[in-house]
N, C-alpha and C positions, 0 to 999 in steps of 0.2 A: 504495500499500500503505500503510496507517495505522502509526502509530506501533509500537514495537517492542512484540510480546505480552508478556504474563507468561509467565517460563518457568516449566515445570511439570516438576518432576521424579517427584512422587508426591503423589497427592490423597487426602486424607483427609475424606470428606464426612461430617458428623457428622449419625448418625440415618439412614443410608442403610445396608444391609448388603452389604458387599464380596465378591463371589463370588467373582473371581478377580485377582490382580494377574498379569499377563504380563511379558515382556520390554517390550512398550509400552505395552500397554492395562492401565486397570484398570476392571473390571466391577462394575458395583453392580445388585442387583434393586431395581426401581422398581414396586411392585404387581405387575401383570400383564404389565411392559414390562422390558425391559433399558437401562441407561443405561452405554453405552460412553464410556469417557474417553479418548484418545488424547493420553499424554504425552510429553513431548521427549524422553523417554530413547531412550538409540542402543545398538544391542548389534553387537557383532563377533566372529565366531569364537565365537557361543554364550555370550559374555560381556556380560554388560550394564556400559557403561562409566559413573564416576561424573560425566563432563561431559554437560550436555545440547545438543541443538540448537534454537536459535530457531527458532521456526515448524513443526518438524519435525510436531507433534502436530495443525495447522492445515491442512498441503497432506494427511496422512494422511485427516484426515476429511475436508475438503471434495473433493478429488478423489474421495473414495469416493462422496460425493454425488452428483458431477457424473457419473460413469459408472451408478449406480443410476437416475439421470433419463435417461441416454441407450438405455438398456436394458430400461426399462420394458415396452415393447412385446414382447419376446424372453422374458422371465422376472420375475415379481413379484420385491422382494425385502424385507427387513426392517425398512426405514426407517420409520418415524413421523416424526421430525421432525429436524433438525439445524441447528437454528435456535436457540439458547438463549434469545432472546428470546421464542418463544413456546412454551419450557418450561411447565410449569404454575408454579403461584406459590409453592409452596412448593420450587422449586428455584432461584428466583431470587437466593436469599442468595448462592448459589454462581457467580454468573454472571462474576465475575474470573477464575474457574478454566475453567467452562465453555465460555466465548464460542468459536467457531471451530474447537473441539477434540472437541467430543462430538456424541454422538447418542441419542436414544430408539429401540429398535427393538422389535418382536414378540419374544414367546420362542418361538424353532423349537427343534424337535427336531431335533439338528444330527446329520447324516450322520458318522460316523466316520473317514469317508477324507478326503484332501486331493484337491482335482480338478486337476491339473497339464496344461496343456497346452504343447506344446514345438515354436515353428517354427523353432528352430535349433538349432547341436550346439554347446553351452557347458555348462560344469560337471559336473555329476557325469556327464551324459550323454556328454559330449565323453571323460571320462576312461572310461567302460566301453568306450565304440565303440573306442578304441584297444587295449583289451585282450580284445575278444571280438564286434567288428561289432554291436555293439546298443546301443542306449539304453535303460535301463530294460526290457529284455527285448525291446525291439522292433526286429527286424531291419532296419537299414540297408544302402544299397547301399555297395558298396564305393570308396573312394578319395576320400572324403571329407574338409576340411579343419575343423580349429578354427573355431568361429562359422560355417562354413556354413548357407545358408537350406537346412532339408529340404525333399525334395520333396513335402509335404504335412504341415502340423502333426500330432503326435501326443498319444494319450492317453496319461499315465503316472501313473495315483493313486500314490498314499503316505499311510502311516497316519500317523496325528497322535501328536505329541510334546509333552507339556508341558515338557521340558528335551531339549538336545540337537536333532540334525538328524531330521527326520522320513523313515521309512524307505520307499524306493520298492517297490512291490508291484505286481504283474501285475494285467490287466482280470480274468482267473479270479478270483483273490484279492479283487480288490473286490468281484467279483459274491458270490463266499462270504461277505462282511460286511454287503452292504446287498441283496443280493437281485439278482439277473439283471436284471429291468425295471427296476428303480433303476439299478442301473449303466451301463444302455445308456442311461437318459435324463441320466443325469450327464454321460456323456462327450460326449452330443449337445451337451448345453447347454453345455459347456466347450469343445469346438473350436467350437461356433457364435460364442458371444460372441468368444472369443479373436481368431476370423479377424474378424469387423469390427472389433474394439476397434484390431490391429495393420494393417488397410486404411486406418482413419482416422489412426492415429498416424504412419504413413508419409507421408502427406501433410503433416504437421505437424514432419516431420525428426527422428523419434523410429522406433527400431528397438525393437519390444516382442516379444525372444528367446522368452520363457518367463513363464509365471502360474500363480497358484495363487489356486483357488476356493476357498469353502467354501459350501456348500449346508445347507440343512435342511427340515423340512417344517412347516407351519402353516395351519391349515386345510382341510388333504388336500390341500394343493399344494406343490410345491416350490418353493421358494424361494431367491433370492443373499442370502448373510449376510455380517456381518463386514466386512472392508477388501476395494474392489476396485481392480485395476488400478492400484496402487500402487506407488512406488520401492522399497518395504519387501515386496511380494508379487509386485514383476515384475521382470524384467530390462530395463532400459531403455536403449539404444546411442543416442547421435547419429548420423544416418545418415550426417552427410557426415564421419565420422572411422572408419565401419566398411569394412573390406575382410577377406576370406575367409582363415583363415591367423595371425591373432593376435587377440587378445583386446581390443575396444575399451573405451573409458571407458565408466563406466555412471553413471546419475542417483540415485549413492546412497549407499552407503559408502565409494568407492573413495577419496577421501582418508584417512578412517580407517583401513581395512585398509591403505593404503601404509604409512602412519605407523606403524603397529604392526609392521609386517615391518621396518621401516627400523630400530626399534630394540630388534629381536626381542625384542617380546611372548611368551610361553611360551604363550599362550592358556587360562590359568587365572587364575580370579579371585586377587586383586584386579588388575582393568584400571586403569592409570594415566589421570591428567586428560589430555586433549588440549589442545595448544597454541590459542590463539586463532587462527593461521590455518588450522588441520586444522577447525577448528569454523566459521569462516565461508566457506573453502571447500566445507563439506558444504551449510550452509543454502542457498548460493546454487544449489546444485544442485539441491535440492529445490523451491526456488522457479521454478527453469528450468522443471525437467520440468512443474509445474503451469500455468505461464504457456506453455508450448508445446501444453499438452495441453487446456487448458480453453478456450485463446483471449483470456486477459487475467489481467492481475497477481492474485495473493491481495490480496482487502481486505476 
């Protein structure tokens, strides 16, 4: 791995139109394309923290790039270029910001639903199962434990939210939003990608418990967009520490969440600065996830 990257908390790319600043990504318009920049911002409990995590933006971008390449036989994607050295000449003045953490993408007409696949009973699915025996409205067998592997992966769409949590909806509700034919295609693509990715990751010591995808339409075809199978959009567990009945550690913000719970953070902004040990532990988890899945260190 090369030297420590430039930390990026927020971008200001003069001359480019900022379309949206999310919890992590800054999205710019670039002619007929989009420029997506993954910063090193981190959020927990839907609050953006003031302390960045080194390499985080690079991991999100380069891991997405890895998966886009891996699944291009299954579904086309929005990626034009994820190597800043290959960006147009007028973007080269931003190289110190864009290196490793940015991608140029086509402008797709996005579906207004999140496409979620769940292979294990965790998070909000586990909470609902305890109350009603269902996960996101899908009836499940009785007697399952927390974090149990489901008999088969389930598709649990959600509505997008700019702030706060997305809201789980039924397949029928999703069909009412995007149309029955599109909903069926999105379900099949989501479950197909998840199943292949989960099998691949398992061989490398990672369980992908659940994942969120975003799709759009470009040139009349459904394409895969945004980030794909990263620690921010998926729930990654170390296989060696997995046991049904308890929540294993994850390859993402666990150090951050644990610290905030320890100091009894009230989950409302402003959030506190993170101590160095929490930053370093979180950074190492993101880098480890990349190394295990991509088969090489981030370089």
